[in-house]
TORPA-4810 file (N, C-alpha, C, O; in nm, 3 decimals):
<nodes>
NODE_1_5.321_6.596_3.132_5.354_6.576_3.036_5.282_6.584_2.959_5.172_6.550_3.003_M
NODE_2_5.276_6.629_2.789_5.226_6.613_2.705_5.267_6.507_2.604_5.381_6.484_2.564_I
NODE_3_5.157_6.448_2.573_5.200_6.268_2.460_5.162_6.332_2.328_5.060_6.354_2.262_D
NODE_4_5.366_6.362_2.317_5.342_6.420_2.193_5.332_6.347_2.052_5.369_6.383_1.940_T
NODE_5_5.251_6.197_2.111_5.194_6.077_1.981_5.067_6.179_1.930_5.052_6.193_1.809_S
NODE_6_4.977_6.249_2.025_4.884_6.305_1.972_4.889_6.431_1.843_4.814_6.480_1.758_A
NODE_7_5.007_6.441_1.885_5.062_6.547_1.740_5.044_6.486_1.610_5.119_6.407_1.551_I
NODE_8_4.932_6.533_1.574_4.967_6.467_1.373_5.003_6.554_1.214_4.935_6.525_1.115_K
NODE_9_5.048_6.598_1.209_5.033_6.639_1.044_4.890_6.731_1.011_4.775_6.696_1.038_P
NODE_10_4.925_6.838_0.956_4.814_6.948_0.959_4.714_6.983_1.025_4.599_6.996_0.982_H
NODE_11_4.776_7.009_1.193_4.736_7.018_1.280_4.746_7.165_1.288_4.854_7.219_1.263_M
NODE_12_4.585_7.269_1.336_4.632_7.431_1.328_4.720_7.417_1.497_4.688_7.327_1.575_P
NODE_13_4.805_7.497_1.524_4.896_7.545_1.629_4.819_7.649_1.644_4.787_7.733_1.559_V
NODE_14_4.784_7.640_1.779_4.731_7.797_1.840_4.847_7.847_1.951_4.929_7.769_1.999_V
NODE_15_4.840_7.993_1.983_4.909_8.051_2.087_4.780_8.046_2.195_4.660_8.024_2.207_C
NODE_16_4.880_8.077_2.252_4.822_8.084_2.355_4.650_8.206_2.406_4.571_8.200_2.501_S
NODE_17_4.661_8.282_2.306_4.541_8.376_2.326_4.436_8.344_2.174_4.364_8.420_2.109_K
NODE_18_4.466_8.199_2.158_4.337_8.102_2.127_4.377_8.174_1.944_4.284_8.189_1.864_G
NODE_19_4.465_8.195_1.922_4.501_8.184_1.773_4.548_8.146_1.687_4.654_8.135_1.749_G
NODE_20_4.572_8.114_1.595_4.655_8.021_1.482_4.724_8.082_1.460_4.695_8.201_1.448_Q
NODE_21_4.844_8.041_1.443_4.934_8.099_1.335_5.072_8.000_1.298_5.187_8.042_1.287_F
NODE_22_5.031_7.875_1.285_5.084_7.855_1.225_5.030_7.631_1.183_4.915_7.613_1.224_A
NODE_23_5.073_7.536_1.139_5.054_7.481_1.109_5.114_7.361_1.082_5.192_7.364_0.987_V
NODE_24_5.093_7.194_1.170_5.208_7.077_1.203_5.241_7.025_1.048_5.161_7.005_0.956_V
NODE_25_5.357_7.014_1.050_5.395_6.940_0.897_5.404_6.825_0.930_5.345_6.731_0.876_D
NODE_26_5.547_6.811_1.104_5.563_6.684_1.123_5.612_6.650_1.259_5.681_6.738_1.309_H
NODE_27_5.602_6.595_1.296_5.685_6.575_1.465_5.869_6.572_1.428_5.886_6.484_1.344_L
NODE_28_5.956_6.614_1.451_6.042_6.577_1.389_6.157_6.565_1.545_6.181_6.661_1.618_E
NODE_29_6.206_6.443_1.561_6.274_6.368_1.692_6.152_6.373_1.856_6.035_6.390_1.889_G
NODE_30_6.209_6.362_1.878_6.088_6.355_2.027_6.139_6.577_2.118_6.128_6.604_2.238_D
NODE_31_6.174_6.654_2.036_6.198_6.777_2.108_6.155_6.871_1.997_6.202_6.983_2.016_A
NODE_32_6.087_6.865_1.896_6.109_6.947_1.784_5.931_6.899_1.722_5.881_6.787_1.719_S
NODE_33_5.869_7.041_1.677_5.707_7.030_1.572_5.820_7.112_1.447_5.897_7.208_1.456_I
NODE_34_5.786_7.030_1.348_5.873_7.088_1.229_5.743_7.198_1.170_5.661_7.141_1.098_K
NODE_35_5.728_7.293_1.186_5.591_7.352_1.079_5.579_7.337_0.970_5.672_7.276_0.918_L
NODE_36_5.476_7.376_0.887_5.448_7.400_0.748_5.482_7.502_0.701_5.475_7.594_0.782_R
NODE_37_5.534_7.539_0.565_5.597_7.601_0.516_5.558_7.773_0.532_5.460_7.800_0.463_K
NODE_38_5.584_7.829_0.568_5.528_7.945_0.565_5.510_8.032_0.421_5.544_7.971_0.320_D
NODE_39_5.467_8.150_0.407_5.444_8.231_0.294_5.618_8.244_0.195_5.621_8.263_0.073_E
NODE_40_5.757_8.227_0.289_5.800_8.238_0.206_5.922_8.120_0.155_6.040_8.124_0.122_T
NODE_41_5.821_8.020_0.169_5.890_7.870_0.149_5.966_7.841_0.265_6.063_7.767_0.250_G
NODE_42_5.935_7.893_0.404_6.097_7.853_0.518_6.002_7.796_0.578_5.898_7.862_0.586_Q
NODE_43_6.005_7.635_0.651_5.985_7.587_0.747_6.049_7.639_0.892_6.155_7.700_0.906_H
NODE_44_5.960_7.602_0.992_6.007_7.673_1.073_5.975_7.519_1.235_5.895_7.427_1.251_H
NODE_45_6.059_7.559_1.291_6.035_7.480_1.462_6.050_7.511_1.561_6.127_7.594_1.610_F
NODE_46_5.956_7.429_1.615_5.877_7.483_1.768_5.981_7.365_1.844_6.046_7.277_1.788_I
NODE_47_5.971_7.402_2.014_6.002_7.284_2.085_5.900_7.212_2.132_5.831_7.308_2.169_P
NODE_48_5.853_7.144_2.153_5.755_7.003_2.214_5.692_7.070_2.358_5.581_7.069_2.412_T
NODE_49_5.861_7.143_2.398_5.835_7.190_2.548_5.713_7.307_2.568_5.661_7.347_2.673_S
NODE_50_5.686_7.349_2.423_5.606_7.494_2.463_5.467_7.401_2.434_5.377_7.481_2.408_W
NODE_51_5.446_7.345_2.433_5.245_7.236_2.418_5.226_7.230_2.549_5.286_7.164_2.633_V
NODE_52_5.093_7.342_2.564_5.035_7.343_2.705_4.916_7.208_2.663_4.865_7.149_2.758_T
NODE_53_4.890_7.177_2.563_4.769_7.058_2.537_4.748_7.047_2.439_4.781_7.144_2.370_S
NODE_54_4.666_6.896_2.342_4.580_6.889_2.271_4.498_6.802_2.209_4.498_6.679_2.218_V
NODE_55_4.438_6.863_2.155_4.330_6.805_2.153_4.270_6.780_1.947_4.298_6.688_1.870_D
NODE_56_4.191_6.897_1.926_4.195_6.876_1.771_4.308_7.050_1.688_4.312_7.110_1.580_D
NODE_57_4.365_7.056_1.803_4.456_7.201_1.754_4.591_7.155_1.861_4.580_7.070_1.949_K
NODE_58_4.681_7.208_1.840_4.807_7.171_1.921_4.856_7.389_1.976_4.871_7.489_1.907_V
NODE_59_4.862_7.361_2.146_4.866_7.450_2.222_4.940_7.480_2.261_5.007_7.392_2.314_H
NODE_60_4.987_7.604_2.270_5.144_7.700_2.338_5.147_7.746_2.395_5.079_7.847_2.376_V
NODE_61_5.211_7.742_2.510_5.175_7.903_2.635_5.233_7.992_2.571_5.264_8.081_2.650_D
NODE_62_5.270_8.020_2.444_5.314_8.182_2.456_5.197_8.245_2.319_5.115_8.179_2.255_R
NODE_63_5.230_8.397_2.311_5.137_8.431_2.244_5.189_8.440_2.071_5.308_8.450_2.041_S
NODE_64_5.097_8.435_1.988_5.142_8.417_1.874_5.293_8.473_1.747_5.376_8.440_1.663_G
NODE_65_5.230_8.582_1.827_5.387_8.712_1.835_5.517_8.677_1.902_5.635_8.690_1.872_D
NODE_66_5.470_8.641_1.975_5.621_8.563_2.039_5.713_8.471_1.992_5.833_8.492_1.979_R
NODE_67_5.644_8.351_1.962_5.605_8.232_1.908_5.707_8.202_1.745_5.777_8.114_1.695_A
NODE_68_5.664_8.318_1.719_5.668_8.378_1.602_5.868_8.388_1.576_5.956_8.327_1.514_I
NODE_69_5.853_8.522_1.682_5.975_8.511_1.733_6.093_8.478_1.753_6.200_8.538_1.739_R
NODE_70_6.045_8.304_1.810_6.124_8.259_1.916_6.136_8.130_1.822_6.217_8.045_1.858_E
NODE_71_6.074_8.113_1.724_6.075_8.008_1.643_6.217_7.961_1.575_6.282_8.046_1.515_W
NODE_72_6.255_7.850_1.582_6.346_7.836_1.447_6.377_7.804_1.306_6.289_7.793_1.221_N
NODE_73_6.496_7.790_1.284_6.466_7.742_1.122_6.543_7.569_1.098_6.561_7.513_0.990_T
NODE_74_6.581_7.512_1.251_6.647_7.429_1.311_6.544_7.319_1.377_6.426_7.344_1.402_A
NODE_75_6.594_7.225_1.395_6.513_7.123_1.469_6.605_7.177_1.585_6.719_7.222_1.586_P
NODE_76_6.485_7.149_1.706_6.546_7.225_1.863_6.641_7.056_1.900_6.629_6.942_1.857_V
NODE_77_6.739_7.125_2.009_6.814_6.945_2.037_6.777_6.964_2.157_6.718_7.054_2.217_T
NODE_78_6.841_6.819_2.196_6.760_6.829_2.342_6.881_6.870_2.406_6.847_6.840_2.521_R
NODE_79_6.992_6.913_2.418_7.070_6.935_2.477_7.002_7.164_2.532_7.018_7.234_2.632_Q
NODE_80_6.947_7.180_2.423_6.881_7.301_2.374_6.779_7.314_2.466_6.766_7.409_2.544_Q
NODE_81_6.698_7.206_2.454_6.540_7.117_2.560_6.627_7.156_2.702_6.598_7.261_2.759_R
NODE_82_6.727_7.074_2.754_6.775_7.067_2.854_6.839_7.215_2.908_6.850_7.223_3.030_S
NODE_83_6.868_7.297_2.853_6.929_7.429_2.888_6.777_7.458_2.931_6.752_7.468_3.051_E
NODE_84_6.661_7.474_2.820_6.526_7.576_2.868_6.498_7.508_2.984_6.531_7.577_3.081_E
NODE_85_6.460_7.419_3.011_6.430_7.364_3.119_6.547_7.343_3.289_6.526_7.290_3.398_A
NODE_86_6.656_7.409_3.234_6.716_7.474_3.349_6.688_7.594_3.363_6.678_7.642_3.476_S
NODE_87_6.668_7.679_3.231_6.607_7.800_3.228_6.515_7.840_3.292_6.513_7.926_3.380_A
NODE_88_6.427_7.773_3.244_6.254_7.798_3.363_6.276_7.766_3.554_6.195_7.825_3.626_A
NODE_89_6.353_7.699_3.607_6.386_7.690_3.722_6.500_7.762_3.794_6.492_7.798_3.911_T
NODE_90_6.629_7.787_3.702_6.706_7.908_3.723_6.680_8.013_3.647_6.705_8.010_3.526_D
NODE_91_6.621_8.129_3.711_6.626_8.249_3.627_6.755_8.309_3.567_6.764_8.373_3.462_P
NODE_92_6.853_8.276_3.653_7.009_8.304_3.560_7.045_8.225_3.428_7.078_8.259_3.314_T
NODE_93_7.026_8.110_3.489_7.085_8.024_3.360_7.074_8.104_3.240_7.173_8.175_3.259_H
NODE_94_7.033_8.138_3.148_6.992_8.181_3.043_7.109_8.271_3.020_7.182_8.271_2.921_T
NODE_95_7.121_8.396_3.191_7.257_8.490_3.137_7.387_8.387_3.154_7.487_8.454_3.178_E
NODE_96_7.405_8.294_3.150_7.524_8.165_3.238_7.610_8.148_3.095_7.721_8.182_3.053_R
NODE_97_7.487_8.072_3.042_7.477_8.066_2.894_7.545_8.151_2.816_7.658_8.119_2.781_V
NODE_98_7.497_8.260_2.780_7.530_8.381_2.684_7.602_8.429_2.719_7.669_8.520_2.670_R
NODE_99_7.607_8.380_2.813_7.817_8.492_2.878_7.911_8.317_2.849_8.022_8.308_2.797_S
NODE_100_7.863_8.251_2.877_7.980_8.113_2.821_7.978_8.125_2.674_8.076_8.093_2.608_Q
NODE_101_7.850_8.177_2.610_7.893_8.156_2.436_7.938_8.266_2.400_7.970_8.261_2.281_Q
NODE_102_7.967_8.421_2.470_8.027_8.500_2.448_8.188_8.497_2.481_8.285_8.536_2.416_S
NODE_103_8.178_8.441_2.593_8.337_8.370_2.596_8.431_8.321_2.484_8.543_8.348_2.442_S
NODE_104_8.326_8.233_2.457_8.375_8.141_2.324_8.423_8.212_2.237_8.544_8.228_2.227_K
NODE_105_8.339_8.268_2.161_8.339_8.382_2.038_8.476_8.473_2.040_8.555_8.509_1.953_T
NODE_106_8.461_8.494_2.212_8.621_8.663_2.205_8.696_8.551_2.220_8.808_8.588_2.187_D
NODE_107_8.703_8.419_2.253_8.859_8.390_2.268_8.839_8.304_2.109_8.885_8.192_2.131_R
NODE_108_8.800_8.307_1.989_8.782_8.276_1.815_8.869_8.369_1.809_8.911_8.407_1.700_S
</nodes>
């Protein structure tokens, strides 16, 4: 488990290949890292569950391209973090959640 208290504002965020793709703005609760605004003025959030280590940088478990595709414009909730953990141990979990979400949408 990563000590999230070691994550500080202005730390570079680097991908699994070592390249920097963001800078920490601050921690948002215990489940998200708010990143500094991008060139369009938008903040993004990544889950703390992506963090593999913290030294003078925050290291995450995926490539920069993948991280950028998967980051959010809202903080990660505890429920999303729980679902992510379930998906990591049960490969069919994500498909079941998507199916349930589709069913709810279809009934609306």
